[in-house]
N, C-alpha and C positions, 0 to 999 in steps of 0.2 A: 087162641094160644095153648102150648105144648104147657101139662101141668106138671107141676114140682116133680109127681112120681116118674114121671116119664124125662125129664131131666138130669135125675140122677140116677136115672139108669145108664142116660147116655153117659155121665161120670163115671160109672162104674165101668161102662164099655170102652172106657178109654186107657183103660189098665191093660189090657188087649193088645194096645199098643205100646205103650210104655206101664210097665210094671211099676207098681209103687218103689220097690227095692231098686230098680233100676236105674235112680238117682244118687245111688250112693257110692260103686267105683268106678267113680269119675277118674280118667288119665288126661292129660293133654294130647288131643289131636295130632297123628303126626306131621298134618300141613301147618301145625297153628303158629299165625303170625307173627313176628319176632314183636315184643310185647315194643319195643323202645320203638319200632317201623310204624305202628298203631298209631303211639302218640306224637311222633313229627307228621307224619301224615291228618293227625287229626292238627295239627297246630300253624298247615299251611296257611290256613284264611284267619289266622288270630294275627295279634300285634308282636313283630317280632322281637320287640323290646321287652316283653313283658314272658319270654320262655323262660329263660333262665331263673326268674321266681316261681313259675310253675314247676319245675324242675328241684329246684330248693325246698318248698317247701314237700314235695314228692320225696326229697330225700332221708327226710325225717324217719322216718318207721314204716315197718313195713304196713300199718294201718295207714298213713298217708299216702302212702304208694295206692293202696287197695283205693282209697277214695279219689282221688287223681285218675284212676286208671277205668272209669264203668266202660270204656270203648273196646278195651281187652277183653275185659269179664263178659260182655254183651257178643265178642265173638267166640270167645269158648263157649255160653253156655248155646249159641247159634250150631255147634259142630255137633250136638248130639240131639237126640229124636225128642220131642217135646208133646206135653198134653192134648195140645191143639184145644183147651178150654180156656177161652180168650177173656179177661180183663184190663184195664185200664191198668197199666201199670204205673210207678213209681219210675222204673228206668235206674234208679241208683239209690234204692231202697238201702243205704246204709246205717248201724245206728246213728250217728251226727246227723242225719237228712230224717230226726225226728223231733219233736220239742213241743215247748209251750210257746204261743201266741196270744194274742187277746181277740176271740172274736168281737163283730161289728156290736153286740149286745156290750161288753167290756168284760166279758168274765172270761176265764186263763183255761185256755182249751190247752189237751196234750194231741197230737196228730202229725203224719209224714207234713217236713214242712221245705221242701224241696223238690220241682217238678221239671227243670231244666230237662230233661230225659224222658221224660214221661210219654206214652205211648202205647196202644193195646198190644197184647201179646200175652203168650201161656200165665198164667200163673204165677207157676211154679218160679219163675226167672228170678222175681222178687223175692219170693224164698230166701231162694240159694243164695242170694248176695245180701239179703241182712245176717243169716244166719253165719255165711264166710264172715262177714266184718265182724262179728258176735268172737267169733273161734280165733280171727286174726288179735282184733284187740284183747283177746283173756292170753293170748302169748306174751302180747306187749307189755301185758301187765306184770308179766313173770309165774302167772298161774300156770299148773300141773298139767300134764297132758289130759288125766282124766277129768280135771277139773274145766280144762276148753269145750273138750266134745259136751261134755256135761251143759255148758251155757250152749253151745250152738244146737242141742237138743232141746232143750227149755223154750229156745225160740222158734223152734219149729213147731212145737209142741201147743203154746201160746196160740200161736196162730190156728191149728189144727183146731182146738178147741172153740176158738171163736165161732171160726164157718159152722161149725156144727151147731151152736147157739144160734149164731144170723141165719140157718138154715130153717130152722121153726120161728122164725120173728114174719109180719107182717111188714108188707112193702114200706108204709110209712114209718116203721117202726123203725125199720133199718135206715131209711133213710133221716131220721131223725136222731139214729145213736150218735150219741157222741162222749169223750171222755171229757171231762170235768177234771182240773186238778185236786177241786176239791173230793173227789170219788177214788184220786189215788192215796192220796193221808194216810188211810187205814189199812195201805199193804206195804208201807214204807217200813216198820217195825219199829226198832228201838227208839225210844226218845233222842238218842244222840241224834239218829239217821232222820227222824222226823225233823226234830232243829236244822239238819241242813238242809233238807228239803225245801224248808219254807220261809231259810235264806236265800236260795236260789230263788225261789218265788219270787220273794220281795226284790231281787234285782233286775227280775226279770220286768217285776210291773212298773220297775226304775227306765227301760231302757224306752224312751219315746223319743218325739222329734225335739221335743224340748232337752232331753238328756242331750242327744246328738247336735243340738245348736250349739249347747257348749263346750262339746268335746271337737267337732270337728269346721268351727267357723272363729273369726278373729276379728275385731276391727281395722278397718281400712284408713286410708289416711282424710278419707272422707267421715269419717266416723261412725259409716254402716258396716254390718255384719255383713262380711262375704267367707266362701267355703277357704279350708286353711288350704295353701299351696306346701305338698310333704312327698314332695316326689321319692321314689317312681310309683307308691301307692297311692297317693290325692293328685291330680295334676289340673291346674287352669286352664283352660281351653283356649286358641288363638280366635281373634273374631271371628273366621269364615268357619269354622266348628259350631262356634256358639249359636250361630243362625239357622245352622241343620240341626242342631239339638232342639233351638226353640221351636220347627216346623215340625220334628219327629210326636215332641211334646204335645204340638197341636192337633197333629192327626191320631193321637194316644187318646186324648181326653175325647174325642168324636166316638169309641169307640165303649165309655160308660155310661150305664144307665143315665137315665135325664138325668133324675135327683142326687145322684154322684156328680152330673155337671156342672149341677147346681152347687152345689158345695164347693168343688174343685175352684169354679171362678169366681168364688168370695176372697180365694188368695191370689195372690203377684207372684209371680215368677222372678228372683231377685238373683239370684248365681247358679251357676252348672258349672262340673270340676270329671273329671274321668278319675272312676275308683279302680283300684285291685278289689277283687274280690274270689274267696273259696280257693281251693287248691286244682280241682278237675276244670273251674271257671277261668283260671290267670289265663289272660291275652284274650278272650271274649272283650268285645266293647261294652262297657258298662259307666254309665252316666248316673252321677245321683244332682238332684238338682232341690236345692233351698226355695219354698215358697214363703212370703207372710202374708198371714191373715188380718187379725184387728191392728195388729201393732208388730214390732219386734219380740215381742214376747210370746207371740202367738203362732210361732213356727211349723210350717210341715216341709218334709223332707221325705221325696219320691226319690225311688232306685227304675231305672229304664237300663233296659239290658239287654244284648243282645240273644238271639235266641236263633241257633241255627240249627242242623235237622237234627234229630235223638240220636244218641247212637245206638239203636234198636233199630232205625226205620231202613239201613242196609239190609237187615237179616229177615225183616217183617214183610207183610204184605201193607200196600199202600193204607195209609187210615183214612177211611171217612170222607171220598172227596165228595165232589157236590156240585152243582151246576154253578153256582157263583164261588165257587172255592175249588178249582179243579186240583191245584196243585196245596200239599199239605203248607199253611204258614205257620211259620214256627214258634211266633208270639202268639196265636190263635191256640196253637196245639196246648201250648203250655198254661193260658188262661183254664180253655177247657179241660185239659188231664185235671186243674188245681181245683173245680167246680166240683167234676166228677169224683174227687176223692177226697177233699178236707170235708169236714162236717160243717165249716164257717169257713170262709173267704173274706179275703182283704179287700173292703169296700172301693178301694181304688185300684183294682184289680184290672188292667185293659193291654191292651196290644195297637203296635202299627206295625208300617214300614217303614225303613228308612233310604238312605242314599245304597245305593250301585243293589237296590234288590235287596237291602239285607233287614230282617224279621228281628224286631224288639218286644218286649213284653215289659209293662211298668206296675209299680206297688209302692208302698209305703216301704221305705228304708230301715224305719225301725216301728215295730208297735206292739209294745212286750215282747218281744221273740228272746228267748230264752234255750240254750240246750243242756244237756248233761254233761258233768266232767269227766270222760269215759275212763279217762287216766287213773283215776284216784279209788276206782273201785273197785272192792272185793270180789271173789269170787259170789259172794251172796248176793255183793248186792247189783254184778252184774246179771247173772241169773234175775234176779226180779225186773232190771231194765229188759230185758231179753224177752221174757214173757210179758211186757208191757208193750213193747214194739211190736211181736207176734199180732199181740188181739189187736194193737190198733192198724195195722197192714190187711188185717183179714177183713175190717169195718170197711176200710176203705175200699177192699178188691168189692165186697158184698154189694155196695153201694153202684160199683160200675159194671158188676160180670154176673155171670149164672149162679148164685152161690149156691145153688141148688146141685149144679154140675161140680162145682168142685166139694161140696161136702160128701158127694155120692165116691167121688176119686176118692178119695184121703177114708172115706169108709171110718170106722170104730175104731179100731187097733192103730198104734205107733208105729206102723212097717213105714210108711211117707214119713215122719220124723226122726225112725233111726239111720233111713238110710240120708236125709240131710243134714244128718249130723254128721255122717261118716263122707259125705262129698266136703261139707265145710273144713275138716281137719285137712282132706287131701289139698282142697284148695287154698288154704293157710300155708302150706307148702309151698306150693305154685307162687303163692302170693309174696313169701319171703324170699325165693331162687331171682321171681325180677326184680323184686325189691335189690337182691344182691347185684343182677344184671344192671340195673341205674347207678352205685353204687362204682361200679368198677369202670363205667365208660364217662364218669363224671372224675376218677381218678386220674383216669388215661387222656383225658380233654377230650374226646368223642360229644362227650355231653356239656355243656356248659350251665352252671345250676347257681345261684345267687342265695348263700343260706343267712338265716336270721331275718326274712324281709316277708 
C-alpha cells in the first residue's frame, strides 16, 4: 500500500500539470456549446409536457439557472485541464444541494443531499461548482462585488482547511466523521440567528411521511386516502402505468438489505402518482408512492426517480465497470455515490430498472429533510454557510477519494482558494449571461416557459 507521504507527493506533483493558480483565469472556450442547446439535448429523453416548467423555474434568477444547468457547467469544466486527483463527485454541488436530514438513528445531520449527477472525477470540479453557486447567490442577494468574492473564497478555504485536517486523521475516524446539527449551533452566532436556525431545524423535524400524508393526500369517494391530483405538479396515473410502477417497486424492493425488506413488507402499497421535482430534474420520470403500515395513521411515502446518465459521464472515464454490471446503471450509480459520500443514508435507498431500459432509484420522500433559505442570507450569513458547505464537501471527498493527494495538491497556502474565488466571479458573469440568453429566448418565443409553477 502506498504511504500517505507518497500520496501527498503525488498530489504536489499534480501542480506541475495544473498549477493551483491556473484555476482562476477562466474564460469560456472558443467552441463552447450553446447552453440552450445543451439543455434542449438533455430534454430529448424527458417528458415533453414538463419542459416549459423546467425553463420557467430556471428563468427566475441566475441562481435558478445555475441550479438547472449542471450539464452546461460540466462541459465548461471539462474544457480545461484537471488535476487528475479523483474522488466521488456530487456532480451538482451547489448550495441548495446541502441540507439537513435524519440519520437512521434519528439524529439530524448536515450533509450533501443530492446525488443525481454523482460520478468519480477530479475533486476540483465539485469545489468550483460550490464556490460558483456561492458567488451567483451572493449577487442575487444584492451583495457587493467584494462580498461576492469573499463568500466564494470562504467556501474554498473551508474545503481546504477541512481536507488538511482530515488528512491527519485515521481511516475509521474519517469514515465515521459527521456534522450533527448540534455541532453547528455554536457557529451560528447571535441569539437572533440561533433562534431562526433552531426554528428551521424544528421545521425539518416535522417534514415526515405523516406531514406529507396531510399535505399530499385527500379522501376519496370510498373514504380512503389517496394522493391528490394536482396537475401538472402531481398527476394520478392511468391503470397501465400503475402496473408498470408496481413492477418497478417490486424490483426496487429486491435491492434493499434483508432487514429493510422485512420492514418494507410491513407496509402495503396504497397509491402512486407522478410528481414534478426540483429544477434541473424537471421532466425526468419521478413517482411518489403512498404506503400504509399499521393503519392510515402510519404512512410511508417513497419516491422512485429516474436516474439517467450523469452529466459528467460524457466527459470522464467509465465508472468502475464489472463483470456483473458492464454498463453503469444510473440508479446503482446514485445509490453507490450516496453511500460513499454521506455520513449516513436513507434506510430505504435502493435502485432498479424499468421499462425501455430506464434506470431508477428509490428513497423516502421526506425524512426530516430541510435546506437553508439562501435568499434571506446577509453577507455574513452566506459566508458562514459557504464555509459549512465547503467543510462538508471535503468530508464527503475524504471518504471516497485520496485525501492525502488532495491535501498535497492544496498545500498550506491559500493559492488554490484564491484561484477558486477568481474562477467563481468569472463563472458568475457567465451564468448571468446564460440566464439573460434564456430570458431572451423566452421573450422571442424560441423557448416556451411556464412561470410560477
